[in-house]
VMD Tcl script that draws the C-alpha trace (Angstrom):
set ca {
  {92.48 -1.32 -15.93}
  {93.76 -0.88 -19.45}
  {94.09 -4.71 -19.95}
  {90.40 -5.12 -18.96}
  {89.29 -2.53 -21.39}
  {91.29 -4.01 -24.25}
  {89.81 -7.47 -23.50}
  {86.23 -5.93 -23.40}
  {86.99 -4.12 -26.72}
  {88.09 -7.30 -28.40}
  {85.06 -9.05 -27.03}
  {82.64 -6.32 -28.50}
  {84.64 -6.29 -31.75}
  {84.06 -9.89 -32.26}
  {80.36 -9.54 -31.50}
  {79.97 -6.54 -34.06}
  {81.66 -8.67 -36.76}
  {79.31 -11.66 -36.59}
  {76.21 -11.59 -38.64}
  {73.08 -10.89 -36.74}
  {71.03 -13.92 -36.35}
  {68.43 -12.59 -33.88}
  {67.58 -9.00 -32.78}
  {66.44 -8.36 -29.23}
  {63.65 -5.78 -29.12}
  {62.48 -4.47 -25.64}
  {58.66 -4.20 -25.58}
  {56.10 -3.30 -23.18}
  {52.82 -4.96 -22.60}
  {50.03 -2.60 -21.86}
  {46.79 -3.18 -19.99}
  {43.78 -3.50 -22.23}
  {41.45 -1.52 -19.87}
  {41.30 -0.10 -16.26}
  {38.52 0.67 -14.00}
  {38.27 4.28 -12.53}
  {36.14 5.90 -9.72}
  {34.40 9.14 -10.90}
  {32.76 11.81 -9.22}
  {29.16 11.35 -8.18}
  {26.91 13.81 -10.03}
  {24.43 16.11 -8.20}
  {20.84 15.14 -9.01}
  {17.71 16.96 -9.62}
  {14.33 15.13 -9.86}
  {16.12 11.84 -10.40}
  {16.46 8.99 -7.97}
  {19.47 7.68 -9.33}
  {22.13 9.02 -11.68}
  {25.22 7.81 -13.59}
  {27.59 5.33 -12.17}
  {30.48 6.33 -9.92}
  {32.93 3.87 -11.56}
  {33.72 3.30 -15.14}
  {36.01 1.39 -17.45}
  {38.33 2.89 -19.88}
  {39.91 0.80 -22.50}
  {43.38 1.57 -23.85}
  {41.91 2.15 -27.31}
  {39.42 4.74 -26.21}
  {41.87 6.38 -23.84}
  {44.20 6.85 -26.75}
  {41.45 8.15 -29.01}
  {40.17 10.52 -26.31}
  {43.83 11.88 -25.49}
  {44.63 12.51 -29.35}
  {41.17 14.35 -29.82}
  {41.52 16.59 -26.86}
  {45.14 17.34 -27.81}
  {43.89 18.10 -31.32}
  {41.31 20.61 -29.96}
  {43.80 22.26 -27.61}
  {46.57 22.66 -30.11}
  {44.08 23.80 -32.85}
  {42.61 26.47 -30.55}
  {46.31 27.70 -29.72}
  {47.05 27.90 -33.40}
  {43.97 29.93 -33.96}
  {45.11 32.30 -31.17}
  {48.39 32.73 -33.03}
  {46.66 33.26 -36.44}
  {44.38 35.81 -34.94}
  {47.11 37.76 -33.28}
  {48.78 37.74 -36.74}
  {45.32 39.22 -38.13}
  {45.06 36.22 -40.65}
  {41.80 35.29 -38.63}
  {39.55 38.31 -38.40}
  {36.42 39.07 -36.59}
  {35.04 37.32 -33.55}
  {36.59 34.32 -32.39}
  {35.68 32.57 -29.17}
  {38.32 29.59 -28.08}
  {37.59 26.42 -26.46}
  {40.84 25.44 -24.60}
  {40.23 24.10 -21.11}
  {36.88 22.78 -22.08}
  {37.89 19.82 -24.09}
  {36.51 17.13 -21.94}
  {33.08 18.62 -22.66}
  {32.93 18.21 -26.50}
  {35.01 15.08 -26.55}
  {33.20 13.21 -23.68}
  {29.75 14.21 -25.15}
  {30.53 12.74 -28.44}
  {31.79 9.64 -26.71}
  {28.49 9.26 -25.09}
  {26.15 9.81 -27.96}
  {25.85 8.21 -31.68}
  {27.00 9.95 -34.83}
  {23.50 9.76 -36.13}
  {22.36 12.02 -33.03}
  {21.92 15.64 -33.75}
  {23.81 18.37 -31.99}
  {23.61 22.20 -31.93}
  {25.71 24.49 -29.95}
  {26.48 28.20 -29.41}
  {29.29 30.45 -30.67}
  {32.22 28.55 -28.96}
  {31.91 25.93 -31.55}
  {35.27 24.78 -32.91}
  {35.77 21.69 -30.45}
  {32.37 20.34 -31.49}
  {32.98 20.79 -35.01}
  {35.99 18.66 -34.81}
  {34.40 15.97 -32.71}
  {31.46 15.77 -35.08}
  {33.68 14.62 -37.83}
  {35.34 17.57 -39.74}
  {38.97 17.99 -40.20}
  {41.42 20.64 -38.68}
  {42.01 21.78 -42.21}
  {38.47 22.58 -42.82}
  {38.04 24.46 -39.46}
  {41.16 26.59 -39.77}
  {40.30 27.22 -43.51}
  {36.97 28.42 -42.27}
  {38.47 30.63 -39.63}
  {40.77 32.44 -42.09}
  {37.80 32.61 -44.62}
  {39.28 30.37 -47.41}
  {37.32 28.20 -50.03}
  {38.49 25.09 -48.42}
  {36.63 25.78 -45.06}
  {33.68 23.82 -44.01}
  {31.34 26.81 -44.82}
  {33.52 27.58 -47.98}
  {34.93 30.53 -46.21}
  {31.69 32.50 -45.52}
  {30.68 31.45 -42.14}
  {33.75 32.00 -39.89}
  {34.38 31.06 -36.27}
  {30.64 30.92 -35.21}
  {28.93 29.40 -38.33}
  {30.35 25.99 -38.73}
  {28.15 22.99 -39.80}
  {28.70 19.24 -40.40}
  {26.32 16.32 -40.74}
  {24.02 16.19 -37.93}
  {25.66 19.27 -36.55}
  {23.73 22.66 -36.96}
  {26.46 25.08 -35.67}
  {27.50 27.45 -34.28}
  {25.17 30.60 -33.60}
  {26.66 34.21 -33.41}
  {23.76 35.41 -31.24}
  {23.60 34.72 -27.63}
  {20.44 32.59 -27.01}
  {19.87 31.78 -30.74}
  {20.50 28.13 -29.88}
  {16.92 28.09 -28.33}
  {14.79 30.52 -26.28}
  {15.69 28.25 -23.42}
  {12.65 28.32 -20.94}
  {10.13 28.01 -23.96}
  {12.18 25.35 -25.25}
  {12.26 23.57 -21.86}
  {8.45 23.85 -21.60}
  {7.84 22.65 -25.16}
  {10.30 19.65 -24.85}
  {8.60 18.65 -21.53}
  {5.14 18.84 -22.91}
  {5.95 16.70 -25.99}
  {8.49 14.42 -24.00}
  {11.00 15.28 -26.57}
  {14.23 13.10 -26.43}
  {16.45 16.19 -25.85}
  {19.49 16.83 -23.68}
  {19.92 20.39 -22.79}
  {23.49 21.00 -21.79}
  {24.95 24.12 -19.90}
  {28.66 24.44 -20.34}
  {29.41 26.42 -17.08}
  {32.81 27.76 -17.54}
  {32.16 30.10 -14.46}
  {32.07 33.42 -16.39}
  {29.43 34.96 -18.64}
  {31.72 37.09 -20.69}
  {33.41 39.27 -17.90}
  {31.07 38.43 -15.09}
  {31.52 35.48 -12.52}
  {28.42 33.31 -12.12}
  {28.30 34.23 -8.55}
  {27.86 38.02 -9.48}
  {25.42 37.11 -12.19}
  {22.94 34.60 -10.79}
  {21.11 34.49 -7.49}
  {21.10 30.64 -7.95}
  {24.17 28.93 -9.59}
  {22.47 25.51 -9.52}
  {21.88 25.70 -13.33}
  {21.12 21.87 -13.48}
  {17.88 22.90 -11.67}
  {16.84 25.52 -14.02}
  {14.55 23.15 -15.88}
  {12.42 23.15 -12.96}
  {10.07 20.27 -14.03}
  {13.03 18.73 -16.11}
  {15.15 16.44 -14.46}
  {18.89 17.49 -14.12}
  {22.60 16.51 -13.45}
  {25.63 18.57 -12.32}
  {28.55 16.99 -13.84}
  {32.48 17.46 -13.44}
  {33.02 18.73 -16.85}
  {36.61 18.74 -16.45}
  {36.89 14.74 -16.30}
  {36.21 13.33 -19.83}
  {34.98 10.00 -18.26}
  {32.53 11.74 -15.93}
  {31.10 13.58 -19.05}
  {31.08 10.43 -21.08}
  {29.03 8.45 -18.52}
  {26.59 11.38 -17.62}
  {26.06 11.79 -21.32}
  {25.34 8.06 -21.76}
  {23.02 8.13 -18.85}
  {21.21 11.13 -20.16}
  {21.03 9.61 -23.77}
  {19.49 6.33 -22.42}
  {17.00 8.47 -20.24}
  {15.71 10.30 -23.34}
  {15.68 7.29 -25.68}
  {13.47 5.39 -23.14}
  {10.66 7.94 -23.92}
  {10.83 9.83 -20.33}
  {11.28 13.10 -22.19}
  {14.13 15.62 -21.84}
  {17.00 15.90 -19.39}
  {19.24 18.91 -18.35}
  {23.09 18.50 -17.88}
  {25.44 21.38 -16.27}
  {28.90 20.68 -16.92}
  {31.26 22.48 -14.63}
  {34.25 23.34 -16.67}
  {36.63 26.50 -17.10}
  {38.02 28.30 -20.33}
  {41.68 29.27 -20.30}
  {41.12 32.04 -22.83}
  {39.12 35.15 -22.28}
  {35.47 35.18 -23.63}
  {36.77 35.96 -27.00}
  {39.97 37.08 -28.73}
  {39.17 40.71 -27.83}
  {39.04 39.74 -24.14}
  {42.37 39.41 -22.38}
  {40.50 37.27 -19.75}
  {42.66 38.68 -16.64}
  {40.70 41.91 -15.84}
  {38.10 40.00 -13.98}
  {39.88 37.06 -12.78}
  {43.64 36.61 -11.57}
  {46.25 34.75 -13.45}
  {46.71 32.62 -10.34}
  {43.14 31.34 -10.52}
  {43.90 30.20 -14.20}
  {47.25 28.58 -13.31}
  {45.55 26.74 -10.33}
  {43.08 25.29 -12.61}
  {45.64 24.25 -15.04}
  {47.63 22.60 -12.47}
  {45.01 20.80 -10.62}
  {42.15 20.19 -13.18}
  {43.26 20.23 -16.76}
  {41.28 17.73 -18.55}
  {44.14 16.51 -20.73}
  {46.58 16.12 -17.84}
  {43.97 14.20 -15.70}
  {43.38 11.74 -18.62}
  {47.24 11.53 -19.16}
  {47.95 10.86 -15.42}
  {45.21 8.09 -15.36}
  {46.44 6.24 -18.44}
  {50.18 6.36 -17.38}
  {49.50 5.26 -13.74}
  {47.35 2.38 -14.91}
  {49.60 1.05 -17.55}
  {47.21 2.05 -20.32}
  {49.94 4.09 -21.96}
  {53.55 5.24 -21.56}
  {54.62 8.87 -21.25}
  {56.90 8.21 -24.68}
  {53.74 6.97 -26.43}
  {51.61 9.91 -25.45}
  {54.47 12.38 -26.35}
  {54.55 10.72 -29.91}
  {50.97 11.71 -30.22}
  {51.72 15.07 -29.18}
  {54.17 15.37 -31.99}
  {51.79 14.05 -34.50}
  {48.98 16.40 -33.28}
  {51.35 19.32 -33.76}
  {52.43 18.38 -37.23}
  {48.73 17.91 -38.28}
  {47.99 21.33 -36.98}
  {50.97 22.81 -38.75}
  {50.01 21.29 -41.90}
  {46.33 22.51 -41.53}
  {47.66 26.08 -40.73}
  {49.62 26.18 -43.86}
  {46.73 25.16 -46.04}
  {44.43 27.53 -44.29}
  {46.74 30.45 -45.17}
  {47.62 29.37 -48.82}
  {44.04 28.41 -50.01}
  {42.45 31.06 -51.90}
  {39.56 33.03 -50.58}
  {36.07 32.75 -52.30}
  {35.43 35.21 -55.17}
  {33.16 37.85 -54.81}
  {30.60 36.59 -57.35}
  {30.09 33.52 -55.11}
  {28.87 35.86 -52.18}
  {25.21 34.65 -52.73}
  {25.77 31.08 -53.48}
  {24.46 28.17 -51.24}
  {21.55 30.10 -49.73}
  {19.49 27.15 -50.42}
  {20.45 23.37 -51.10}
  {18.20 22.69 -53.92}
  {16.73 25.72 -55.71}
  {17.11 27.00 -59.08}
  {19.37 30.04 -59.47}
  {17.99 33.34 -58.54}
  {19.26 36.75 -57.81}
  {20.14 38.41 -54.52}
  {20.27 42.11 -53.97}
  {23.33 43.61 -52.51}
  {24.12 46.62 -50.39}
  {21.97 48.73 -52.95}
  {19.40 47.99 -55.28}
  {21.85 48.06 -58.38}
  {24.10 45.56 -57.00}
  {23.01 42.04 -57.70}
  {24.56 38.63 -56.84}
  {23.49 35.44 -58.33}
  {22.69 32.45 -55.83}
  {23.50 28.92 -56.98}
  {22.49 26.01 -54.57}
}
mol new
graphics top color blue
foreach p $ca { graphics top sphere $p radius 0.5 }
foreach p [lrange $ca 0 end-1] q [lrange $ca 1 end] { graphics top cylinder $p $q radius 0.2 }
display resetview
């Protein structure tokens, strides 16, 4: 036995001492794309809907995975900063619903216009702003996307109009339905049905939970909002429908939020922890995409873990910026009311307090 080990040792020693002429690197060849079956959408006033199969390229899959992980980690960091009282005021988190914002963006063009309600962080990211700008806005700093004066519910980007802090401010819905149908406007109305209106389940709040039919005379789709590929294909279908001149269409995305309605809501007084855990274990949008990619040789577990590490670093760097960046000075309180107007004075809390407004 010892003789054999000694011989092996001498052989290995001889190999190590020789100069390396060629290095052998283990490599893995991934598939360029894969075809998947996706859930059929429920239809209203439509003879046909989106396809039930779709192709996912490796490039797109990695992009979607990174973006959804970024939204998830950003929201978890916002939760932490809020509990540390660095973020104040209202804060509505988006974790659990990542397939909606990422899938929607994958199905439209950057030149298309988007407006959302108060749960806006995910859309702000997918519309092109950075994590630094979003977190700095949440902490009320000058480097925020609204220069620290908008906060959680008032974030804007090119072709993205917020973010509204008032329920219903994103459109008086039935009047908007009617006008869009009369004028045949190329508008996609989207209901992100996360199963709860604040602390009330949809079953307790609505006599009919078929929200995709609420447009009445407007065609509608009910979509699996936890599957990014379903959301993407439904959005492509809806966008093509609108661009063809047929008028508006309505999409209901069936999804789920992991956090409560806002940070002031623990989220477990009207639903059980077991319910939340069941959704996480069976329908998590990031997990579903990861399993598809790994099982169809579009990516490896190790590669996706590397993305996770990179995302965490990006979030940590952004959080450091968002806590170190200065707050806007008081004299800038009235700035940027208009985009291109000469300076004027804005009255403060009483008639003797004045602020200058500069575009």
